[in-house]
PyMOL Python script that loads the backbone (N, CA, C, O; Angstrom):
from pymol import cmd

cmd.read_pdbstr("""\
ATOM      1  N   MET A   1      99.673  89.983 116.521  1.00  0.00           N
ATOM      2  CA  MET A   1      99.989  89.600 115.053  1.00  0.00           C
ATOM      3  C   MET A   1     100.385  90.341 114.476  1.00  0.00           C
ATOM      4  O   MET A   1      99.541  91.236 114.522  1.00  0.00           O
ATOM      5  N   ALA A   2     101.597  90.823 113.566  1.00  0.00           N
ATOM      6  CA  ALA A   2     101.719  91.779 112.491  1.00  0.00           C
ATOM      7  C   ALA A   2     101.273  91.044 111.141  1.00  0.00           C
ATOM      8  O   ALA A   2     101.322  89.845 110.866  1.00  0.00           O
ATOM      9  N   TYR A   3     100.752  92.300 110.265  1.00  0.00           N
ATOM     10  CA  TYR A   3     100.706  92.027 108.866  1.00  0.00           C
ATOM     11  C   TYR A   3     101.920  91.486 108.277  1.00  0.00           C
ATOM     12  O   TYR A   3     102.985  91.721 108.849  1.00  0.00           O
ATOM     13  N   SER A   4     101.904  90.663 107.010  1.00  0.00           N
ATOM     14  CA  SER A   4     102.971  90.493 106.283  1.00  0.00           C
ATOM     15  C   SER A   4     103.208  91.824 105.480  1.00  0.00           C
ATOM     16  O   SER A   4     102.397  92.747 105.405  1.00  0.00           O
ATOM     17  N   ASP A   5     104.380  91.779 104.927  1.00  0.00           N
ATOM     18  CA  ASP A   5     104.649  92.822 104.254  1.00  0.00           C
ATOM     19  C   ASP A   5     103.734  93.326 102.814  1.00  0.00           C
ATOM     20  O   ASP A   5     103.494  94.460 102.398  1.00  0.00           O
ATOM     21  N   LYS A   6     103.339  91.926 102.254  1.00  0.00           N
ATOM     22  CA  LYS A   6     102.644  91.985 101.263  1.00  0.00           C
ATOM     23  C   LYS A   6     101.308  92.883 101.574  1.00  0.00           C
ATOM     24  O   LYS A   6     100.933  93.906 101.002  1.00  0.00           O
ATOM     25  N   VAL A   7     100.669  92.123 102.740  1.00  0.00           N
ATOM     26  CA  VAL A   7      99.405  92.494 103.238  1.00  0.00           C
ATOM     27  C   VAL A   7      99.624  94.395 103.590  1.00  0.00           C
ATOM     28  O   VAL A   7      98.703  95.187 103.387  1.00  0.00           O
ATOM     29  N   ALA A   8     100.457  94.652 103.915  1.00  0.00           N
ATOM     30  CA  ALA A   8     100.690  96.190 104.627  1.00  0.00           C
ATOM     31  C   ALA A   8     100.740  96.771 103.336  1.00  0.00           C
ATOM     32  O   ALA A   8      99.812  97.529 103.050  1.00  0.00           O
ATOM     33  N   ILE A   9     101.744  96.549 102.387  1.00  0.00           N
ATOM     34  CA  ILE A   9     101.600  97.290 100.950  1.00  0.00           C
ATOM     35  C   ILE A   9     100.599  97.562 100.372  1.00  0.00           C
ATOM     36  O   ILE A   9     100.432  98.641  99.803  1.00  0.00           O
ATOM     37  N   THR A  10      99.452  96.303 100.427  1.00  0.00           N
ATOM     38  CA  THR A  10      98.288  96.230  99.586  1.00  0.00           C
ATOM     39  C   THR A  10      97.120  96.978 100.140  1.00  0.00           C
ATOM     40  O   THR A  10      96.104  97.353  99.556  1.00  0.00           O
ATOM     41  N   THR A  11      97.459  97.109 101.331  1.00  0.00           N
ATOM     42  CA  THR A  11      96.494  98.060 102.325  1.00  0.00           C
ATOM     43  C   THR A  11      97.077  99.482 101.825  1.00  0.00           C
ATOM     44  O   THR A  11      96.241 100.255 101.359  1.00  0.00           O
ATOM     45  N   ILE A  12      98.215  99.842 101.864  1.00  0.00           N
ATOM     46  CA  ILE A  12      98.676 101.240 101.548  1.00  0.00           C
ATOM     47  C   ILE A  12      98.311 101.867 100.149  1.00  0.00           C
ATOM     48  O   ILE A  12      97.949 103.011  99.873  1.00  0.00           O
ATOM     49  N   ILE A  13      98.557 100.563  99.206  1.00  0.00           N
ATOM     50  CA  ILE A  13      98.464 100.856  97.565  1.00  0.00           C
ATOM     51  C   ILE A  13      97.787  99.581  96.957  1.00  0.00           C
ATOM     52  O   ILE A  13      98.335  98.635  96.390  1.00  0.00           O
ATOM     53  N   PRO A  14      96.364  99.806  97.234  1.00  0.00           N
ATOM     54  CA  PRO A  14      95.563  98.581  96.761  1.00  0.00           C
ATOM     55  C   PRO A  14      95.749  98.620  94.949  1.00  0.00           C
ATOM     56  O   PRO A  14      95.779  99.653  94.281  1.00  0.00           O
ATOM     57  N   ALA A  15      95.813  97.793  94.636  1.00  0.00           N
ATOM     58  CA  ALA A  15      96.087  97.426  93.148  1.00  0.00           C
ATOM     59  C   ALA A  15      94.462  98.214  92.512  1.00  0.00           C
ATOM     60  O   ALA A  15      94.514  99.151  91.714  1.00  0.00           O
ATOM     61  N   THR A  16      93.399  97.767  92.914  1.00  0.00           N
ATOM     62  CA  THR A  16      92.181  98.321  92.200  1.00  0.00           C
ATOM     63  C   THR A  16      91.304  98.985  92.782  1.00  0.00           C
ATOM     64  O   THR A  16      90.142  98.595  92.670  1.00  0.00           O
ATOM     65  N   SER A  17      91.571 100.085  93.510  1.00  0.00           N
ATOM     66  CA  SER A  17      90.607 100.326  94.509  1.00  0.00           C
ATOM     67  C   SER A  17      90.182 101.677  93.919  1.00  0.00           C
ATOM     68  O   SER A  17      90.773 102.751  94.035  1.00  0.00           O
ATOM     69  N   ALA A  18      89.059 101.417  93.272  1.00  0.00           N
ATOM     70  CA  ALA A  18      88.243 102.593  92.560  1.00  0.00           C
ATOM     71  C   ALA A  18      86.920 101.853  92.208  1.00  0.00           C
ATOM     72  O   ALA A  18      87.082 100.659  91.953  1.00  0.00           O
ATOM     73  N   ALA A  19      85.965 102.200  92.160  1.00  0.00           N
ATOM     74  CA  ALA A  19      84.604 101.984  91.698  1.00  0.00           C
ATOM     75  C   ALA A  19      84.736 102.137  89.815  1.00  0.00           C
ATOM     76  O   ALA A  19      85.315 103.048  89.222  1.00  0.00           O
ATOM     77  N   SER A  20      84.027 100.979  89.198  1.00  0.00           N
ATOM     78  CA  SER A  20      83.950 101.645  87.962  1.00  0.00           C
ATOM     79  C   SER A  20      82.952 102.340  87.732  1.00  0.00           C
ATOM     80  O   SER A  20      82.005 102.364  88.519  1.00  0.00           O
ATOM     81  N   GLU A  21      82.978 103.100  86.504  1.00  0.00           N
ATOM     82  CA  GLU A  21      81.949 104.055  86.344  1.00  0.00           C
ATOM     83  C   GLU A  21      80.792 103.330  85.639  1.00  0.00           C
ATOM     84  O   GLU A  21      80.861 102.265  85.026  1.00  0.00           O
ATOM     85  N   ALA A  22      79.724 104.099  85.841  1.00  0.00           N
ATOM     86  CA  ALA A  22      78.260 103.372  85.456  1.00  0.00           C
ATOM     87  C   ALA A  22      78.645 102.962  84.026  1.00  0.00           C
ATOM     88  O   ALA A  22      79.347 103.470  83.151  1.00  0.00           O
ATOM     89  N   ASP A  23      77.751 101.598  84.155  1.00  0.00           N
ATOM     90  CA  ASP A  23      77.989 100.825  82.739  1.00  0.00           C
ATOM     91  C   ASP A  23      77.030  99.586  82.963  1.00  0.00           C
ATOM     92  O   ASP A  23      77.046  98.854  83.952  1.00  0.00           O
ATOM     93  N   PRO A  24      76.182  99.480  81.852  1.00  0.00           N
ATOM     94  CA  PRO A  24      75.360  98.492  81.858  1.00  0.00           C
ATOM     95  C   PRO A  24      75.731  97.191  81.782  1.00  0.00           C
ATOM     96  O   PRO A  24      74.806  96.394  81.625  1.00  0.00           O
ATOM     97  N   ASN A  25      77.079  96.663  81.865  1.00  0.00           N
ATOM     98  CA  ASN A  25      77.835  95.785  81.559  1.00  0.00           C
ATOM     99  C   ASN A  25      78.474  95.563  83.276  1.00  0.00           C
ATOM    100  O   ASN A  25      79.143  94.543  83.444  1.00  0.00           O
ATOM    101  N   VAL A  26      78.318  96.270  84.207  1.00  0.00           N
ATOM    102  CA  VAL A  26      78.857  96.506  85.582  1.00  0.00           C
ATOM    103  C   VAL A  26      77.830  95.858  86.310  1.00  0.00           C
ATOM    104  O   VAL A  26      76.632  96.091  86.150  1.00  0.00           O
ATOM    105  N   GLY A  27      78.459  94.778  87.372  1.00  0.00           N
ATOM    106  CA  GLY A  27      77.195  94.739  88.315  1.00  0.00           C
ATOM    107  C   GLY A  27      78.232  94.720  89.666  1.00  0.00           C
ATOM    108  O   GLY A  27      79.443  94.511  89.737  1.00  0.00           O
ATOM    109  N   THR A  28      77.175  95.045  90.743  1.00  0.00           N
ATOM    110  CA  THR A  28      77.616  95.570  91.886  1.00  0.00           C
ATOM    111  C   THR A  28      77.038  94.543  93.053  1.00  0.00           C
ATOM    112  O   THR A  28      75.867  94.167  93.111  1.00  0.00           O
ATOM    113  N   VAL A  29      78.190  94.131  94.054  1.00  0.00           N
ATOM    114  CA  VAL A  29      77.694  93.334  95.233  1.00  0.00           C
ATOM    115  C   VAL A  29      78.459  94.103  96.550  1.00  0.00           C
ATOM    116  O   VAL A  29      79.637  94.216  96.887  1.00  0.00           O
ATOM    117  N   SER A  30      77.688  94.380  96.886  1.00  0.00           N
ATOM    118  CA  SER A  30      77.776  95.026  98.497  1.00  0.00           C
ATOM    119  C   SER A  30      77.923  93.928  99.864  1.00  0.00           C
ATOM    120  O   SER A  30      77.023  93.094  99.964  1.00  0.00           O
ATOM    121  N   SER A  31      78.980  93.914 100.860  1.00  0.00           N
ATOM    122  CA  SER A  31      78.619  93.262 101.937  1.00  0.00           C
ATOM    123  C   SER A  31      78.005  93.887 103.076  1.00  0.00           C
ATOM    124  O   SER A  31      78.063  95.115 103.147  1.00  0.00           O
ATOM    125  N   SER A  32      77.469  93.280 103.912  1.00  0.00           N
ATOM    126  CA  SER A  32      76.918  94.161 105.285  1.00  0.00           C
ATOM    127  C   SER A  32      78.027  94.372 106.244  1.00  0.00           C
ATOM    128  O   SER A  32      79.071  93.724 106.317  1.00  0.00           O
ATOM    129  N   ALA A  33      77.637  95.399 106.986  1.00  0.00           N
ATOM    130  CA  ALA A  33      78.592  95.960 108.037  1.00  0.00           C
ATOM    131  C   ALA A  33      78.552  94.905 109.340  1.00  0.00           C
ATOM    132  O   ALA A  33      79.035  95.251 110.418  1.00  0.00           O
ATOM    133  N   GLY A  34      78.012  93.755 109.174  1.00  0.00           N
ATOM    134  CA  GLY A  34      78.034  92.916 110.633  1.00  0.00           C
ATOM    135  C   GLY A  34      79.245  92.839 111.357  1.00  0.00           C
ATOM    136  O   GLY A  34      79.301  93.026 112.572  1.00  0.00           O
ATOM    137  N   MET A  35      80.520  92.482 110.420  1.00  0.00           N
ATOM    138  CA  MET A  35      81.991  92.660 111.018  1.00  0.00           C
ATOM    139  C   MET A  35      82.722  93.991 111.249  1.00  0.00           C
ATOM    140  O   MET A  35      83.767  94.117 111.889  1.00  0.00           O
ATOM    141  N   ARG A  36      82.006  95.003 110.619  1.00  0.00           N
ATOM    142  CA  ARG A  36      82.228  95.919 110.699  1.00  0.00           C
ATOM    143  C   ARG A  36      83.269  96.632 109.462  1.00  0.00           C
ATOM    144  O   ARG A  36      83.813  97.736 109.495  1.00  0.00           O
ATOM    145  N   ASP A  37      83.319  95.682 108.488  1.00  0.00           N
ATOM    146  CA  ASP A  37      84.041  95.921 107.123  1.00  0.00           C
ATOM    147  C   ASP A  37      82.857  95.792 106.195  1.00  0.00           C
ATOM    148  O   ASP A  37      81.943  94.968 106.198  1.00  0.00           O
ATOM    149  N   VAL A  38      83.136  96.948 105.298  1.00  0.00           N
ATOM    150  CA  VAL A  38      82.153  97.094 104.231  1.00  0.00           C
ATOM    151  C   VAL A  38      82.939  96.813 102.881  1.00  0.00           C
ATOM    152  O   VAL A  38      84.053  97.333 102.817  1.00  0.00           O
ATOM    153  N   MET A  39      82.543  96.111 101.863  1.00  0.00           N
ATOM    154  CA  MET A  39      83.316  95.936 100.885  1.00  0.00           C
ATOM    155  C   MET A  39      82.135  96.014  99.382  1.00  0.00           C
ATOM    156  O   MET A  39      81.055  95.432  99.274  1.00  0.00           O
ATOM    157  N   LYS A  40      82.651  96.712  98.617  1.00  0.00           N
ATOM    158  CA  LYS A  40      81.678  96.944  97.434  1.00  0.00           C
ATOM    159  C   LYS A  40      82.777  96.486  96.720  1.00  0.00           C
ATOM    160  O   LYS A  40      83.943  96.859  96.850  1.00  0.00           O
ATOM    161  N   LEU A  41      82.085  95.194  95.535  1.00  0.00           N
ATOM    162  CA  LEU A  41      82.771  94.819  94.646  1.00  0.00           C
ATOM    163  C   LEU A  41      82.028  95.167  93.183  1.00  0.00           C
ATOM    164  O   LEU A  41      80.802  95.269  93.238  1.00  0.00           O
ATOM    165  N   GLN A  42      82.558  95.326  92.108  1.00  0.00           N
ATOM    166  CA  GLN A  42      82.089  95.577  90.625  1.00  0.00           C
ATOM    167  C   GLN A  42      82.917  94.915  89.836  1.00  0.00           C
ATOM    168  O   GLN A  42      84.147  94.965  89.843  1.00  0.00           O
ATOM    169  N   MET A  43      82.122  94.204  89.060  1.00  0.00           N
ATOM    170  CA  MET A  43      82.467  93.736  88.169  1.00  0.00           C
ATOM    171  C   MET A  43      81.992  93.806  86.669  1.00  0.00           C
ATOM    172  O   MET A  43      80.825  93.679  86.300  1.00  0.00           O
ATOM    173  N   LYS A  44      83.047  94.021  85.897  1.00  0.00           N
ATOM    174  CA  LYS A  44      82.710  94.256  83.999  1.00  0.00           C
ATOM    175  C   LYS A  44      82.386  93.177  83.270  1.00  0.00           C
ATOM    176  O   LYS A  44      83.432  92.596  82.981  1.00  0.00           O
ATOM    177  N   ILE A  45      81.400  92.595  82.807  1.00  0.00           N
ATOM    178  CA  ILE A  45      81.252  91.125  82.106  1.00  0.00           C
ATOM    179  C   ILE A  45      81.057  91.362  80.750  1.00  0.00           C
ATOM    180  O   ILE A  45      80.080  91.981  80.329  1.00  0.00           O
ATOM    181  N   ASN A  46      82.119  90.806  79.895  1.00  0.00           N
ATOM    182  CA  ASN A  46      81.496  91.175  78.496  1.00  0.00           C
ATOM    183  C   ASN A  46      80.562  90.278  78.055  1.00  0.00           C
ATOM    184  O   ASN A  46      80.630  89.052  78.134  1.00  0.00           O
ATOM    185  N   PRO A  47      79.477  91.104  77.476  1.00  0.00           N
ATOM    186  CA  PRO A  47      78.077  90.436  77.392  1.00  0.00           C
ATOM    187  C   PRO A  47      78.056  89.324  76.384  1.00  0.00           C
ATOM    188  O   PRO A  47      77.082  88.572  76.424  1.00  0.00           O
ATOM    189  N   GLU A  48      79.150  89.071  75.330  1.00  0.00           N
ATOM    190  CA  GLU A  48      79.294  88.312  74.582  1.00  0.00           C
ATOM    191  C   GLU A  48      79.966  86.847  74.970  1.00  0.00           C
ATOM    192  O   GLU A  48      79.544  85.722  74.706  1.00  0.00           O
ATOM    193  N   THR A  49      80.931  87.174  75.551  1.00  0.00           N
ATOM    194  CA  THR A  49      81.733  86.220  76.053  1.00  0.00           C
ATOM    195  C   THR A  49      81.373  85.650  77.519  1.00  0.00           C
ATOM    196  O   THR A  49      81.656  84.486  77.801  1.00  0.00           O
ATOM    197  N   GLN A  50      80.839  86.373  78.299  1.00  0.00           N
ATOM    198  CA  GLN A  50      80.529  86.464  79.728  1.00  0.00           C
ATOM    199  C   GLN A  50      81.755  86.189  80.703  1.00  0.00           C
ATOM    200  O   GLN A  50      81.739  85.594  81.780  1.00  0.00           O
ATOM    201  N   VAL A  51      82.813  86.777  80.044  1.00  0.00           N
ATOM    202  CA  VAL A  51      83.970  86.933  80.665  1.00  0.00           C
ATOM    203  C   VAL A  51      84.077  88.346  81.400  1.00  0.00           C
ATOM    204  O   VAL A  51      83.752  89.439  80.937  1.00  0.00           O
ATOM    205  N   ILE A  52      84.667  88.029  82.792  1.00  0.00           N
ATOM    206  CA  ILE A  52      85.021  89.242  83.457  1.00  0.00           C
ATOM    207  C   ILE A  52      86.115  89.887  83.089  1.00  0.00           C
ATOM    208  O   ILE A  52      87.250  89.412  83.144  1.00  0.00           O
ATOM    209  N   GLU A  53      85.745  91.279  82.600  1.00  0.00           N
ATOM    210  CA  GLU A  53      86.801  91.975  81.850  1.00  0.00           C
ATOM    211  C   GLU A  53      87.616  93.083  82.698  1.00  0.00           C
ATOM    212  O   GLU A  53      88.619  93.680  82.308  1.00  0.00           O
ATOM    213  N   GLU A  54      86.918  93.236  84.035  1.00  0.00           N
ATOM    214  CA  GLU A  54      87.488  94.059  84.767  1.00  0.00           C
ATOM    215  C   GLU A  54      86.743  94.130  86.270  1.00  0.00           C
ATOM    216  O   GLU A  54      85.514  94.088  86.322  1.00  0.00           O
ATOM    217  N   ALA A  55      87.419  94.223  87.287  1.00  0.00           N
ATOM    218  CA  ALA A  55      87.105  94.004  88.655  1.00  0.00           C
ATOM    219  C   ALA A  55      87.698  95.090  89.635  1.00  0.00           C
ATOM    220  O   ALA A  55      88.893  95.219  89.905  1.00  0.00           O
ATOM    221  N   LYS A  56      86.676  95.832  90.110  1.00  0.00           N
ATOM    222  CA  LYS A  56      87.335  96.644  91.075  1.00  0.00           C
ATOM    223  C   LYS A  56      86.414  96.804  92.492  1.00  0.00           C
ATOM    224  O   LYS A  56      85.278  96.331  92.534  1.00  0.00           O
ATOM    225  N   PHE A  57      87.039  97.546  93.702  1.00  0.00           N
ATOM    226  CA  PHE A  57      86.425  97.598  94.698  1.00  0.00           C
ATOM    227  C   PHE A  57      86.605  98.644  95.467  1.00  0.00           C
ATOM    228  O   PHE A  57      87.304  99.583  95.087  1.00  0.00           O
ATOM    229  N   LYS A  58      85.952  98.630  96.749  1.00  0.00           N
ATOM    230  CA  LYS A  58      86.125  99.792  97.726  1.00  0.00           C
ATOM    231  C   LYS A  58      85.938  99.093  98.858  1.00  0.00           C
ATOM    232  O   LYS A  58      84.991  98.308  98.802  1.00  0.00           O
ATOM    233  N   THR A  59      86.500  99.126  99.807  1.00  0.00           N
ATOM    234  CA  THR A  59      86.501  98.659 101.003  1.00  0.00           C
ATOM    235  C   THR A  59      86.740  99.625 102.299  1.00  0.00           C
ATOM    236  O   THR A  59      87.634 100.466 102.382  1.00  0.00           O
ATOM    237  N   PHE A  60      85.844  99.358 103.207  1.00  0.00           N
ATOM    238  CA  PHE A  60      86.149 100.303 104.495  1.00  0.00           C
ATOM    239  C   PHE A  60      86.311  99.402 105.540  1.00  0.00           C
ATOM    240  O   PHE A  60      85.267  98.857 105.897  1.00  0.00           O
ATOM    241  N   GLY A  61      87.577  99.016 106.276  1.00  0.00           N
ATOM    242  CA  GLY A  61      87.788  98.332 107.288  1.00  0.00           C
ATOM    243  C   GLY A  61      89.088  98.140 107.507  1.00  0.00           C
ATOM    244  O   GLY A  61      89.900  98.872 106.940  1.00  0.00           O
ATOM    245  N   CYS A  62      89.439  97.281 108.233  1.00  0.00           N
ATOM    246  CA  CYS A  62      90.847  97.025 108.449  1.00  0.00           C
ATOM    247  C   CYS A  62      91.869  96.627 107.398  1.00  0.00           C
ATOM    248  O   CYS A  62      91.312  96.427 106.318  1.00  0.00           O
ATOM    249  N   GLY A  63      93.080  96.462 107.367  1.00  0.00           N
ATOM    250  CA  GLY A  63      94.035  96.165 106.256  1.00  0.00           C
ATOM    251  C   GLY A  63      93.882  95.055 105.915  1.00  0.00           C
ATOM    252  O   GLY A  63      93.852  94.906 104.694  1.00  0.00           O
ATOM    253  N   SER A  64      93.739  93.949 106.671  1.00  0.00           N
ATOM    254  CA  SER A  64      93.357  92.771 106.229  1.00  0.00           C
ATOM    255  C   SER A  64      92.403  92.395 105.033  1.00  0.00           C
ATOM    256  O   SER A  64      92.611  91.595 104.121  1.00  0.00           O
ATOM    257  N   ALA A  65      91.065  93.354 105.329  1.00  0.00           N
ATOM    258  CA  ALA A  65      90.045  93.440 104.719  1.00  0.00           C
ATOM    259  C   ALA A  65      90.150  94.094 103.255  1.00  0.00           C
ATOM    260  O   ALA A  65      89.654  93.669 102.212  1.00  0.00           O
ATOM    261  N   ILE A  66      91.006  95.355 103.480  1.00  0.00           N
ATOM    262  CA  ILE A  66      91.383  95.850 102.208  1.00  0.00           C
ATOM    263  C   ILE A  66      92.138  95.081 101.481  1.00  0.00           C
ATOM    264  O   ILE A  66      91.827  95.057 100.290  1.00  0.00           O
ATOM    265  N   ALA A  67      93.229  94.299 101.865  1.00  0.00           N
ATOM    266  CA  ALA A  67      94.334  93.654 101.125  1.00  0.00           C
ATOM    267  C   ALA A  67      93.724  92.238 100.376  1.00  0.00           C
ATOM    268  O   ALA A  67      94.189  91.814  99.318  1.00  0.00           O
ATOM    269  N   SER A  68      92.550  91.556 101.150  1.00  0.00           N
ATOM    270  CA  SER A  68      91.828  90.708 100.646  1.00  0.00           C
ATOM    271  C   SER A  68      91.151  91.116  99.532  1.00  0.00           C
ATOM    272  O   SER A  68      91.202  90.444  98.502  1.00  0.00           O
ATOM    273  N   SER A  69      90.414  92.305  99.615  1.00  0.00           N
ATOM    274  CA  SER A  69      89.453  92.729  98.520  1.00  0.00           C
ATOM    275  C   SER A  69      90.381  93.336  97.386  1.00  0.00           C
ATOM    276  O   SER A  69      89.780  93.609  96.347  1.00  0.00           O
ATOM    277  N   SER A  70      91.630  93.574  97.405  1.00  0.00           N
ATOM    278  CA  SER A  70      92.080  93.815  96.235  1.00  0.00           C
ATOM    279  C   SER A  70      93.112  92.496  95.661  1.00  0.00           C
ATOM    280  O   SER A  70      93.643  92.463  94.552  1.00  0.00           O
ATOM    281  N   LEU A  71      93.211  91.568  96.615  1.00  0.00           N
ATOM    282  CA  LEU A  71      93.840  90.378  95.971  1.00  0.00           C
ATOM    283  C   LEU A  71      92.270  89.668  95.165  1.00  0.00           C
ATOM    284  O   LEU A  71      92.422  88.967  94.164  1.00  0.00           O
ATOM    285  N   ALA A  72      91.040  89.898  95.634  1.00  0.00           N
ATOM    286  CA  ALA A  72      90.186  89.208  95.080  1.00  0.00           C
ATOM    287  C   ALA A  72      90.076  89.755  93.647  1.00  0.00           C
ATOM    288  O   ALA A  72      89.839  88.900  92.794  1.00  0.00           O
ATOM    289  N   THR A  73      90.199  90.955  93.253  1.00  0.00           N
ATOM    290  CA  THR A  73      90.095  91.684  91.992  1.00  0.00           C
ATOM    291  C   THR A  73      91.309  91.188  91.371  1.00  0.00           C
ATOM    292  O   THR A  73      91.235  90.913  90.173  1.00  0.00           O
ATOM    293  N   GLU A  74      92.376  91.030  91.952  1.00  0.00           N
ATOM    294  CA  GLU A  74      93.399  90.771  91.130  1.00  0.00           C
ATOM    295  C   GLU A  74      93.582  89.049  89.911  1.00  0.00           C
ATOM    296  O   GLU A  74      94.357  88.817  88.982  1.00  0.00           O
ATOM    297  N   TRP A  75      92.743  88.416  90.384  1.00  0.00           N
ATOM    298  CA  TRP A  75      92.794  86.769  90.161  1.00  0.00           C
ATOM    299  C   TRP A  75      91.985  87.075  88.639  1.00  0.00           C
ATOM    300  O   TRP A  75      91.697  86.138  87.894  1.00  0.00           O
TER     301      TRP A  75
END
""", "prot")
cmd.dss("prot")
cmd.show_as("cartoon", "prot")
cmd.util.cbc("prot")
cmd.orient("prot")
């Protein structure tokens, strides 16, 4: 089964693929390599409003893993 155009484009040019710089308001979550895809998700949260201000990722894996990681950080 082929990837859709949106998934293929997001794999090549992900919207938010870079880890944020060190910041006390940035939390990091990492996945395990159990499925051979590894994702690192970082969210910068405003300490006053508790609102996510920025989300970034770094994923090592297949095209659908990269595309879904990118989509998760765009919401």
